[in-house]
TIZAMAR-321495 format. One line per field, with one value per residue (C-alpha): residue number from 0; residue in three letters; x, y, z. Coordinates in nm, 2 decimals, padded with zeros to 4 digits, always signed. Layout:
<atoms>
k	c(NUM, ...)
r	c(Ala, ...)
c1	c(X, ...)
c2	c(Y, ...)
c3	c(Z, ...)
</atoms>
This chain:
<atoms>
k	c(0, 1, 2, 3, 4, 5, 6, 7, 8, 9, 10, 11, 12, 13, 14, 15, 16, 17, 18, 19, 20, 21, 22, 23, 24, 25, 26, 27, 28, 29, 30, 31, 32, 33, 34, 35, 36, 37, 38, 39, 40, 41, 42, 43, 44, 45, 46, 47, 48, 49, 50, 51, 52, 53, 54, 55, 56, 57, 58, 59, 60, 61, 62, 63, 64, 65, 66, 67, 68, 69, 70, 71, 72, 73, 74, 75, 76, 77, 78, 79, 80, 81, 82, 83, 84, 85, 86, 87, 88, 89, 90, 91, 92, 93, 94, 95, 96, 97, 98, 99, 100, 101, 102, 103, 104, 105, 106, 107, 108, 109, 110, 111, 112, 113, 114, 115, 116, 117, 118, 119, 120, 121, 122, 123, 124, 125, 126, 127, 128, 129, 130, 131, 132, 133, 134, 135, 136, 137, 138, 139, 140, 141, 142, 143, 144, 145, 146, 147, 148, 149, 150, 151, 152, 153, 154, 155, 156, 157, 158, 159, 160, 161, 162, 163, 164, 165, 166, 167, 168, 169, 170, 171, 172, 173, 174, 175, 176, 177, 178, 179, 180, 181, 182, 183, 184, 185, 186, 187, 188, 189, 190, 191, 192, 193, 194, 195, 196, 197, 198, 199, 200, 201, 202, 203, 204, 205, 206, 207, 208, 209, 210, 211, 212, 213, 214, 215, 216, 217, 218, 219, 220, 221, 222, 223, 224, 225, 226, 227, 228, 229, 230, 231, 232, 233, 234, 235, 236, 237, 238, 239, 240, 241, 242, 243, 244, 245, 246, 247, 248, 249, 250, 251, 252, 253, 254, 255, 256, 257, 258, 259, 260, 261, 262, 263, 264, 265, 266, 267, 268, 269, 270, 271, 272, 273, 274, 275, 276, 277, 278, 279, 280, 281, 282, 283, 284, 285, 286, 287, 288, 289, 290, 291, 292, 293, 294, 295, 296, 297, 298, 299, 300, 301, 302, 303, 304, 305, 306, 307, 308, 309, 310, 311, 312, 313, 314, 315, 316, 317, 318, 319, 320, 321, 322, 323, 324, 325, 326, 327, 328, 329, 330, 331, 332, 333, 334, 335, 336, 337, 338, 339, 340, 341, 342, 343, 344, 345, 346, 347, 348, 349, 350, 351, 352, 353, 354, 355, 356, 357, 358, 359, 360, 361, 362, 363, 364, 365, 366, 367, 368, 369, 370, 371, 372, 373, 374, 375, 376, 377, 378, 379, 380, 381, 382, 383, 384, 385, 386, 387, 388, 389, 390, 391, 392, 393, 394, 395, 396, 397, 398, 399, 400, 401, 402, 403, 404, 405, 406, 407, 408, 409, 410, 411, 412, 413, 414, 415, 416, 417, 418, 419, 420, 421, 422, 423, 424, 425, 426, 427, 428, 429, 430, 431, 432, 433, 434, 435, 436, 437, 438, 439, 440, 441, 442, 443, 444, 445, 446, 447, 448, 449, 450, 451, 452, 453, 454, 455, 456, 457, 458, 459, 460, 461, 462, 463, 464, 465, 466, 467, 468, 469, 470, 471, 472, 473, 474, 475, 476, 477, 478, 479, 480, 481, 482, 483, 484, 485, 486, 487, 488, 489, 490, 491, 492, 493, 494, 495, 496, 497, 498, 499, 500, 501, 502, 503, 504, 505, 506, 507, 508, 509, 510, 511, 512, 513, 514, 515, 516, 517, 518, 519, 520, 521, 522, 523)
r	c(Met, Thr, Gly, Ala, Glu, Met, Val, Val, Ala, Ala, Leu, Arg, Gln, Ala, Gly, Ala, Thr, Arg, Met, Phe, Gly, Val, Pro, Gly, Gly, Gly, Ser, Ser, Leu, Asp, Leu, Met, Ala, Ala, Ala, Arg, Ala, Gln, Gly, Met, Ala, Phe, His, Leu, Ala, Arg, Thr, Glu, Ala, Gly, Ala, Ala, Ile, Met, Ala, Gly, Ala, Thr, Ala, Glu, Leu, Thr, Gly, Ala, Pro, Cys, Pro, Val, Leu, Val, Thr, Arg, Gly, Pro, Gly, Val, Ser, Ala, Ala, Ala, Asn, Gly, Met, Ala, Asn, Ala, Ser, Leu, Glu, Arg, Ala, Pro, Val, Ile, Leu, Leu, Ala, Asp, Gly, Phe, Ser, Leu, Arg, Asp, Arg, Asp, Phe, Ala, Ser, His, Gln, Tyr, Phe, Asp, His, Ala, Ala, Leu, Leu, Arg, Pro, Val, Thr, Lys, Ala, Gln, Leu, Gly, Ala, Pro, Gly, Ile, Val, Ala, Gly, Leu, His, Ala, Ala, Met, Thr, Pro, Pro, Leu, Gly, Pro, Val, Leu, Ile, Glu, Leu, Thr, Ala, Asp, Gly, Ala, Arg, Ala, Pro, Val, Glu, Ala, Gly, Pro, Ala, Phe, Ser, Arg, Pro, Ala, Arg, Arg, Met, Pro, Gly, Gly, Ile, Glu, Ala, Ala, Gln, Ala, Leu, Leu, Ala, Gly, Ala, Thr, Arg, Pro, Val, Ile, Ile, Ala, Gly, Leu, Glu, Ala, Val, Pro, Ala, Ala, Gly, Thr, Val, Arg, Ala, Leu, Ala, Ala, Gln, Leu, Gly, Cys, Pro, Val, Leu, Val, Thr, Tyr, Lys, Ala, Lys, Gly, Val, Val, Ala, Asp, Ala, Asp, Pro, Leu, Phe, Gly, Gly, Val, Tyr, Thr, Gly, Gly, Ala, Ala, Glu, Ala, Pro, Leu, Leu, His, Gln, Ala, Asp, Leu, Ile, Ile, Leu, Ala, Gly, Ala, Asp, Pro, Val, Glu, Phe, Ile, Ala, Gln, Asn, Trp, Arg, Tyr, Ala, Ala, Pro, Val, Leu, Glu, Leu, Ala, Ser, Val, Pro, Arg, His, Pro, His, Tyr, Val, Val, Pro, Ala, Ala, Ala, Leu, His, Gly, Asp, Val, Trp, Leu, Gly, Leu, Ala, Ala, Leu, Cys, Gly, Val, Pro, Gly, Asp, Trp, Arg, Pro, Glu, Glu, Ile, Ala, Gln, Ala, Arg, Asn, Ala, Trp, Leu, Ala, Leu, Leu, Ala, Asn, Gly, Pro, Ala, Gly, Asn, Arg, Gly, Met, Ser, Pro, Gln, Ala, Val, Val, Glu, Leu, Thr, Gln, Ala, Ala, Cys, Arg, Glu, Ala, Gly, Arg, His, Pro, Arg, Val, Ala, Val, Gly, Ala, Gly, Ala, His, Met, Phe, Pro, Ala, Thr, Thr, Phe, Trp, Gln, Ala, Arg, Glu, Pro, Ser, Asp, Leu, Leu, Ile, Ser, Asn, Gly, Leu, Ala, Ser, Met, Gly, Phe, Ala, Leu, Pro, Ala, Ala, Ile, Ala, Ala, Ala, Leu, His, Asp, Pro, Ala, Arg, Gly, Ala, Val, Ala, Phe, Thr, Gly, Asp, Gly, Gly, Leu, Leu, Met, Cys, Met, Gly, Glu, Leu, Ala, Thr, Ala, Ala, Ala, Leu, Gly, Ala, Asn, Leu, Val, Val, Val, Val, Phe, Asn, Asp, Ala, Thr, Leu, Ser, Leu, Ile, Asp, Ile, Lys, Lys, Gly, Glu, Arg, Ala, Leu, Pro, Glu, Gly, Gly, Leu, Asp, Trp, Pro, Met, Val, Asp, Phe, Ala, Ala, Val, Met, Arg, Gly, Cys, Gly, Gly, Leu, Ala, Trp, Arg, Val, Asp, Asp, Ala, Ala, Gly, Phe, Thr, Ala, Ala, Met, Gln, Gln, Ala, Leu, Ala, Thr, Pro, Gly, Pro, Thr, Leu, Val, Asp, Ala, Arg, Val, Asp, Pro, Ala, Ser, Tyr, Pro, Ala, Gln, Ile, Lys, Ala, Leu, Arg, Gly)
c1	c(+04.17, +04.14, +04.26, +04.55, +04.64, +04.63, +04.88, +05.12, +05.10, +05.19, +05.48, +05.61, +05.57, +05.79, +06.06, +06.00, +06.11, +06.07, +05.86, +05.95, +05.72, +05.55, +05.19, +04.86, +04.53, +04.36, +04.48, +04.83, +04.74, +04.58, +04.89, +05.11, +04.90, +04.90, +05.28, +05.33, +05.11, +05.30, +05.65, +05.74, +05.93, +05.80, +06.05, +05.92, +06.11, +06.10, +06.04, +05.85, +06.14, +06.38, +06.16, +06.14, +06.52, +06.56, +06.32, +06.52, +06.85, +06.69, +06.56, +06.90, +07.07, +06.81, +06.71, +06.35, +06.08, +06.05, +05.74, +05.71, +05.40, +05.26, +04.94, +04.73, +04.79, +05.10, +05.24, +05.25, +05.38, +05.66, +05.76, +05.79, +06.17, +06.23, +06.02, +06.21, +06.53, +06.39, +06.29, +06.63, +06.83, +06.62, +06.50, +06.17, +06.00, +05.63, +05.47, +05.16, +04.95, +04.62, +04.37, +04.06, +03.74, +03.48, +03.26, +03.55, +03.61, +03.25, +03.26, +03.61, +03.88, +04.09, +04.43, +04.30, +04.49, +04.55, +04.82, +04.87, +04.90, +05.17, +05.38, +05.31, +05.64, +05.84, +05.65, +05.61, +05.25, +04.98, +04.73, +04.47, +04.53, +04.37, +04.65, +04.93, +05.06, +05.06, +05.24, +05.50, +05.55, +05.59, +05.84, +06.05, +06.04, +06.36, +06.44, +06.34, +06.15, +05.89, +05.51, +05.23, +04.96, +04.66, +04.45, +04.15, +04.06, +03.75, +03.94, +04.20, +03.94, +03.71, +03.72, +03.88, +03.96, +04.32, +04.48, +04.70, +05.04, +05.34, +05.62, +05.93, +05.96, +06.15, +06.51, +06.54, +06.83, +06.95, +06.96, +07.24, +07.51, +07.69, +07.72, +07.84, +08.09, +08.23, +08.28, +08.46, +08.68, +08.81, +08.92, +09.27, +09.23, +08.88, +08.77, +08.47, +08.25, +08.04, +07.72, +07.43, +07.28, +07.61, +07.59, +07.41, +07.63, +07.97, +08.10, +08.06, +08.21, +08.52, +08.54, +08.51, +08.77, +09.01, +08.96, +09.04, +09.30, +09.14, +09.08, +08.74, +08.59, +08.29, +08.02, +07.96, +07.68, +07.89, +08.18, +08.31, +08.19, +08.56, +08.75, +08.96, +09.26, +09.21, +09.49, +09.23, +09.05, +09.09, +08.90, +08.55, +08.36, +08.14, +08.13, +08.38, +08.75, +08.93, +08.88, +08.93, +09.31, +09.23, +08.93, +09.11, +09.33, +09.04, +08.95, +08.62, +08.41, +08.18, +07.90, +07.82, +07.49, +07.58, +07.26, +07.29, +07.12, +07.46, +07.66, +07.70, +07.55, +07.85, +07.89, +08.03, +08.41, +08.53, +08.56, +08.59, +08.28, +08.05, +07.91, +07.62, +07.47, +07.16, +06.81, +06.64, +06.73, +06.78, +06.64, +06.79, +07.15, +07.48, +07.61, +07.47, +07.61, +07.77, +07.61, +07.38, +07.26, +06.93, +06.80, +06.95, +07.29, +07.43, +07.32, +07.46, +07.80, +07.82, +07.75, +08.06, +08.40, +08.71, +09.08, +09.37, +09.43, +09.72, +09.68, +09.99, +09.93, +10.17, +09.96, +09.65, +09.83, +09.97, +09.63, +09.48, +09.75, +09.72, +09.35, +09.40, +09.67, +09.44, +09.16, +09.38, +09.29, +09.56, +09.69, +09.43, +09.44, +09.36, +08.99, +08.99, +09.08, +09.14, +08.82, +09.04, +09.20, +08.85, +08.78, +09.12, +09.13, +08.78, +08.87, +09.20, +09.02, +08.77, +09.04, +09.23, +08.91, +08.85, +08.54, +08.42, +08.11, +07.91, +07.92, +07.64, +07.74, +07.53, +07.53, +07.77, +08.14, +08.24, +08.11, +08.41, +08.68, +08.44, +08.38, +08.74, +08.93, +08.70, +08.83, +08.54, +08.58, +08.24, +07.92, +07.70, +07.99, +07.90, +07.55, +07.49, +07.21, +07.36, +07.08, +06.89, +07.20, +06.98, +07.11, +06.97, +07.05, +07.34, +07.19, +06.87, +07.05, +07.31, +07.04, +06.89, +07.23, +07.29, +06.95, +07.02, +07.35, +07.38, +07.71, +07.87, +07.72, +07.75, +07.91, +07.73, +07.95, +07.73, +07.78, +07.65, +07.39, +07.27, +07.24, +07.04, +06.78, +06.73, +06.85, +06.55, +06.67, +06.94, +06.66, +06.55, +06.91, +06.92, +06.57, +06.67, +07.01, +07.16, +07.53, +07.62, +07.88, +07.77, +08.07, +07.99, +08.20, +08.13, +08.23, +07.91, +07.86, +07.68, +08.03, +07.94, +07.70, +07.94, +08.20, +07.96, +07.87, +08.24, +08.28, +08.04, +08.19, +07.86, +07.84, +07.93, +07.67, +07.36, +07.53, +07.67, +07.54, +07.67, +07.85, +07.61, +07.72, +07.60, +07.77, +07.54, +07.23, +07.34, +07.37, +07.03, +06.89, +07.05, +07.38, +07.74, +07.93, +08.25, +08.36, +08.70, +08.92, +09.25, +09.37, +09.47, +09.13, +08.95, +09.13, +09.07, +08.70, +08.66, +08.83, +08.58, +08.29, +08.37, +08.40, +08.05, +07.74, +07.46, +07.48, +07.76, +07.86, +08.19, +08.15, +08.46, +08.54, +08.68, +08.86, +08.68, +08.96, +09.07, +08.73, +08.74, +09.06, +08.93, +08.59, +08.77, +08.99, +08.70, +08.46, +08.68)
c2	c(+08.38, +08.15, +08.21, +07.98, +08.15, +08.49, +08.37, +08.23, +08.54, +08.76, +08.54, +08.55, +08.93, +08.95, +08.75, +08.39, +08.13, +07.80, +07.64, +07.37, +07.16, +06.85, +06.90, +06.78, +06.71, +07.05, +07.38, +07.24, +07.06, +07.38, +07.58, +07.33, +07.34, +07.72, +07.72, +07.48, +07.70, +08.01, +07.87, +07.82, +07.50, +07.28, +07.06, +06.78, +06.76, +06.47, +06.68, +07.01, +07.15, +07.06, +07.23, +07.55, +07.55, +07.50, +07.80, +08.01, +07.94, +08.02, +08.35, +08.44, +08.36, +08.53, +08.83, +08.74, +08.56, +08.19, +07.98, +07.66, +07.45, +07.23, +07.06, +07.18, +07.05, +06.82, +06.99, +07.33, +07.19, +07.00, +07.32, +07.52, +07.47, +07.58, +07.89, +07.97, +07.94, +08.18, +08.42, +08.43, +08.42, +08.71, +08.52, +08.61, +08.26, +08.24, +07.94, +07.84, +07.63, +07.45, +07.63, +07.53, +07.69, +07.83, +07.53, +07.30, +07.47, +07.43, +07.05, +06.92, +06.86, +06.62, +06.78, +07.12, +07.37, +07.74, +07.76, +08.14, +08.11, +07.84, +08.04, +08.40, +08.41, +08.33, +08.50, +08.87, +08.82, +08.56, +08.62, +08.46, +08.43, +08.77, +08.92, +08.77, +09.11, +09.25, +08.94, +08.97, +09.34, +09.24, +08.97, +09.21, +09.50, +09.50, +09.32, +09.05, +08.75, +08.48, +08.50, +08.25, +08.25, +08.02, +07.91, +07.68, +07.43, +07.62, +07.95, +07.80, +07.71, +08.00, +08.28, +08.61, +08.94, +09.02, +09.17, +09.48, +09.47, +09.40, +09.65, +09.62, +09.85, +10.16, +10.19, +10.43, +10.67, +10.68, +10.99, +11.11, +11.10, +11.41, +11.26, +10.93, +11.10, +11.31, +10.99, +10.83, +11.13, +11.12, +10.76, +10.65, +10.28, +10.17, +09.81, +09.71, +09.41, +09.31, +09.11, +08.96, +09.29, +09.37, +09.08, +09.28, +09.58, +09.39, +09.63, +09.93, +09.75, +09.67, +10.03, +10.19, +09.94, +10.03, +10.40, +10.35, +10.08, +09.91, +09.54, +09.38, +09.11, +08.92, +08.72, +08.36, +08.48, +08.75, +08.52, +08.64, +09.01, +09.06, +08.77, +08.55, +08.62, +09.00, +09.17, +09.36, +09.04, +09.01, +08.70, +08.59, +08.78, +08.58, +08.79, +08.56, +08.57, +08.48, +08.82, +09.02, +09.10, +09.28, +09.47, +09.59, +09.79, +09.97, +10.33, +10.29, +09.98, +10.00, +09.75, +09.72, +09.53, +09.31, +09.18, +09.10, +08.77, +08.67, +08.71, +08.46, +08.55, +08.72, +09.07, +09.34, +09.35, +09.67, +10.03, +10.19, +10.38, +10.20, +10.33, +10.11, +10.07, +09.86, +09.86, +09.92, +09.97, +09.64, +09.56, +09.41, +09.49, +09.41, +09.77, +10.12, +10.28, +10.63, +10.70, +10.50, +10.50, +10.32, +10.26, +10.10, +09.97, +10.01, +10.37, +10.44, +10.29, +10.47, +10.81, +10.77, +10.90, +10.77, +10.86, +10.61, +10.55, +10.42, +10.05, +09.89, +09.59, +09.37, +09.44, +09.31, +09.01, +08.93, +08.96, +08.73, +08.47, +08.47, +08.41, +08.12, +07.97, +08.00, +07.81, +07.54, +07.18, +06.97, +06.66, +06.38, +06.10, +05.74, +05.79, +05.94, +06.26, +06.61, +06.82, +07.10, +06.86, +06.76, +07.12, +07.20, +06.88, +06.94, +07.28, +07.16, +06.89, +07.14, +07.37, +07.09, +07.00, +07.36, +07.39, +07.66, +07.53, +07.71, +07.54, +07.50, +07.44, +07.27, +07.35, +07.15, +07.14, +07.09, +07.44, +07.60, +07.46, +07.48, +07.85, +07.93, +07.73, +07.73, +08.02, +08.24, +08.47, +08.64, +08.69, +08.39, +08.15, +08.00, +07.94, +07.87, +07.87, +08.12, +08.31, +07.99, +07.76, +07.47, +07.12, +06.96, +07.27, +07.18, +06.92, +07.10, +07.43, +07.28, +07.12, +07.47, +07.61, +07.34, +07.41, +07.78, +07.74, +07.39, +07.45, +07.57, +07.31, +07.29, +07.11, +07.03, +07.02, +06.83, +06.66, +06.31, +06.42, +06.70, +06.45, +06.21, +06.48, +06.53, +06.21, +06.18, +06.47, +06.25, +06.10, +06.45, +06.53, +06.20, +06.25, +06.61, +06.50, +06.79, +06.87, +06.82, +06.66, +06.58, +06.56, +06.40, +06.47, +06.14, +06.09, +05.92, +06.19, +06.52, +06.66, +07.02, +06.92, +06.66, +06.94, +07.15, +06.86, +06.79, +07.15, +07.06, +06.73, +06.55, +06.17, +06.01, +05.88, +05.98, +06.18, +05.91, +05.63, +05.35, +05.48, +05.51, +05.40, +05.71, +05.59, +05.28, +05.51, +05.73, +05.43, +05.32, +05.66, +05.63, +05.82, +05.73, +05.73, +05.64, +05.58, +05.71, +05.76, +05.91, +06.19, +05.97, +05.80, +06.13, +06.29, +06.00, +06.00, +06.37, +06.34, +06.07, +06.26, +06.58, +06.38, +06.23, +06.40, +06.41, +06.39, +06.20, +06.16, +06.12, +05.97, +06.09, +05.95, +06.24, +06.26, +06.51, +06.54, +06.88, +07.04, +07.15, +07.35, +07.51, +07.61, +07.74, +07.96, +08.08, +08.16, +08.22)
c3	c(+01.04, +01.33, +01.69, +01.63, +01.30, +01.47, +01.75, +01.50, +01.27, +01.57, +01.66, +01.30, +01.30, +01.61, +01.44, +01.56, +01.31, +01.50, +01.78, +02.02, +02.23, +02.34, +02.21, +02.36, +02.18, +02.22, +02.08, +02.03, +01.71, +01.56, +01.65, +01.49, +01.17, +01.17, +01.22, +00.93, +00.71, +00.79, +00.75, +01.11, +01.19, +01.48, +01.66, +01.89, +02.21, +02.45, +02.76, +02.82, +03.03, +02.75, +02.49, +02.70, +02.74, +02.36, +02.31, +02.56, +02.39, +02.05, +02.18, +02.32, +01.98, +01.76, +01.98, +01.90, +02.10, +02.07, +02.14, +02.32, +02.29, +02.57, +02.68, +02.97, +03.32, +03.33, +03.02, +03.20, +03.52, +03.34, +03.16, +03.48, +03.52, +03.16, +03.23, +03.55, +03.35, +03.09, +03.36, +03.53, +03.20, +03.07, +02.76, +02.58, +02.57, +02.49, +02.65, +02.44, +02.67, +02.59, +02.82, +03.01, +02.89, +03.14, +03.06, +03.13, +03.47, +03.57, +03.57, +03.51, +03.77, +03.57, +03.51, +03.61, +03.81, +03.78, +03.52, +03.56, +03.94, +03.90, +03.65, +03.78, +03.98, +03.66, +03.39, +03.30, +03.20, +03.19, +02.91, +02.69, +02.32, +02.23, +02.43, +02.22, +02.10, +02.45, +02.57, +02.30, +02.40, +02.76, +02.67, +02.46, +02.71, +02.91, +03.12, +02.87, +03.00, +02.94, +02.90, +02.93, +02.66, +02.71, +02.42, +02.44, +02.17, +02.09, +02.08, +01.85, +01.58, +01.62, +01.36, +01.48, +01.34, +01.28, +01.59, +01.63, +01.47, +01.69, +01.71, +01.92, +02.22, +02.14, +02.24, +02.53, +02.56, +02.92, +03.12, +03.34, +03.07, +03.22, +03.57, +03.42, +03.20, +03.48, +03.69, +03.40, +03.33, +03.69, +03.67, +03.57, +03.64, +03.54, +03.50, +03.29, +03.40, +03.10, +03.16, +02.97, +02.85, +02.69, +02.45, +02.18, +02.26, +02.23, +01.97, +02.20, +02.50, +02.29, +02.16, +02.51, +02.65, +02.37, +02.43, +02.80, +02.76, +03.05, +03.14, +03.08, +03.30, +03.16, +03.33, +03.22, +02.98, +02.84, +02.74, +02.40, +02.44, +02.46, +02.32, +02.55, +02.32, +02.34, +02.54, +02.74, +02.85, +03.23, +03.31, +03.42, +03.69, +03.92, +04.23, +04.40, +04.49, +04.18, +04.01, +04.33, +04.28, +03.96, +04.08, +04.40, +04.17, +04.01, +04.08, +03.89, +03.82, +03.51, +03.52, +03.14, +03.12, +03.42, +03.59, +03.96, +03.88, +03.73, +04.05, +04.33, +04.66, +04.83, +04.96, +04.73, +04.80, +04.64, +04.75, +04.41, +04.29, +04.04, +03.71, +03.61, +03.26, +03.26, +03.10, +03.42, +03.79, +03.97, +04.31, +04.51, +04.40, +04.56, +04.53, +04.51, +04.20, +04.22, +03.87, +03.66, +03.29, +03.28, +02.93, +02.62, +02.71, +02.35, +02.34, +02.69, +02.61, +02.28, +02.45, +02.68, +02.57, +02.73, +02.72, +02.80, +03.17, +03.36, +03.29, +03.13, +02.90, +03.10, +03.42, +03.25, +03.11, +03.46, +03.62, +03.35, +03.38, +03.76, +03.73, +03.49, +03.72, +04.02, +03.85, +03.68, +03.76, +03.91, +03.73, +03.70, +03.95, +03.89, +03.85, +03.50, +03.31, +03.44, +03.37, +03.24, +02.99, +02.86, +02.78, +02.63, +02.42, +02.29, +02.16, +02.02, +01.83, +01.70, +01.58, +01.41, +01.23, +01.13, +01.34, +01.57, +01.74, +02.01, +02.34, +02.60, +02.96, +03.23, +03.60, +03.81, +03.91, +03.55, +03.46, +03.62, +03.39, +03.10, +03.14, +03.23, +02.97, +02.66, +02.45, +02.32, +02.03, +01.99, +02.20, +02.25, +02.17, +02.51, +02.64, +03.00, +03.27, +03.51, +03.68, +03.76, +03.72, +03.63, +03.56, +03.25, +03.04, +02.83, +02.59, +02.50, +02.46, +02.24, +02.02, +01.98, +01.89, +01.64, +01.47, +01.47, +01.29, +01.14, +00.97, +01.29, +01.51, +01.89, +02.18, +02.50, +02.81, +03.06, +03.39, +03.42, +03.67, +03.43, +03.14, +03.35, +03.40, +03.02, +02.87, +02.64, +02.44, +02.30, +02.10, +02.00, +01.87, +01.68, +01.52, +01.42, +01.29, +01.49, +01.42, +01.79, +02.01, +02.36, +02.60, +02.93, +03.25, +03.41, +03.77, +03.90, +04.16, +04.22, +04.26, +04.34, +04.61, +04.74, +04.78, +04.98, +05.20, +05.26, +05.39, +05.67, +05.77, +05.71, +05.68, +05.34, +05.10, +04.92, +04.63, +04.40, +04.19, +03.97, +03.67, +03.37, +03.02, +02.84, +02.52, +02.51, +02.57, +02.28, +02.05, +02.15, +02.05, +01.71, +01.75, +01.75, +02.09, +02.26, +02.62, +02.72, +03.03, +02.91, +02.68, +02.39, +02.38, +02.42, +02.13, +01.90, +02.00, +01.94, +01.59, +01.49, +01.65, +01.46, +01.13, +01.18, +01.05, +01.30, +01.68, +01.87, +02.23, +02.41, +02.76, +02.94, +03.28, +03.49, +03.82, +04.04, +04.29, +04.17, +04.19, +04.56, +04.53, +04.21, +04.37, +04.68, +04.45, +04.25, +04.54, +04.83)
</atoms>
């Protein structure tokens, strides 16, 4: 067994089934050969950051670590944003980087810098290839996160003995159940806020909510933990103003796997005591919980017993409808479609075609209508960069989702600015034949930043550009595409896109005029 074969064997043992990357000429080629020999698919991306985002989305969907392969020097630095995304989205990404041998370091300065030092702030461990099992254990120990593994060309080809077997960290039963149960027993109007760690525990969240008859708010990453159509669904929690009317009625707030990284940077608004269920204590946090269950979130939720409280179904429905009305986009002006209409027409076309794709949402003003008005049914129906809130996320994440479940496919909701940051991945989607529709909210502006600038009465300019013809770019990459600026044209384009095998793109001109009011309502 070679060093490269040992690394791939450990990854396979941990559940990894595919690898993304932009390889170099050193250990990368040996790792690719070992992956092929051991039945692990390799997918060539066009950018290292895109490859790392694909790996992060795959890790979220599978619950297993996912490797990303890069060359040394510029490959590592280019992957840094994707690794930061994995860190703040709690995704177990394993960055396999070509390393510098001691001999290299003695005489070479070309491309050399300290990879571990660069990535230390956004990785849980930085190890050489012999530490692959320890690295996998670190990545899979809550809170989940990325790891750097460096493998030199000589180390990849040298014979090694088989390493230790990988075993997943044991699930840990939380302590403090009695105090948590007492707090719950004294509440008559609890509200659950489900977050990213509740995704694998969705069934227990739903069961507890049903016992309590209480509303459930979900973070962006927990969309679908309770379905949007569920009578107990109360809306999306961001830490802002839109959900405040419901939470002010609570006499207990249950944070079910909600990570503070998911909340916007605003002070905690609520006087009700907090019961937190999380894998580990979080520092810093927005609130000091009255009781906490730190350990396996599924086990903690399953240990709690609830009885119906005082919430009436019509109260929850009224709160949910008020939240939706608050975030509704106004009618489109003369610059294009309403962003809300783009989301709703996309889902309507999918339903008409009998399709239920996952959606991936990029950062930007369009994410507010996308996360509000896309109706999720199950956990991981919606993928988003929330902790890092990185632009350039939607397309690579949607490619990963389409590869994960080709029959179901994916939709990427991306702003034009975000797509410009990862446009080469359109060629990746085309080369892979991904079952994917890219929907571009095209307003030729960094709209969210423009809104923030407007709040400060600063001079105009610097945040817009000539409108890009993304449909032409997609055609140049080998996919079908359409440009539209009204509802009828959009619906017709979506119908054609959904009937087309392989990747397609709908370039929708949108009117950003309604964004400021929506963001004001959301964040206060």
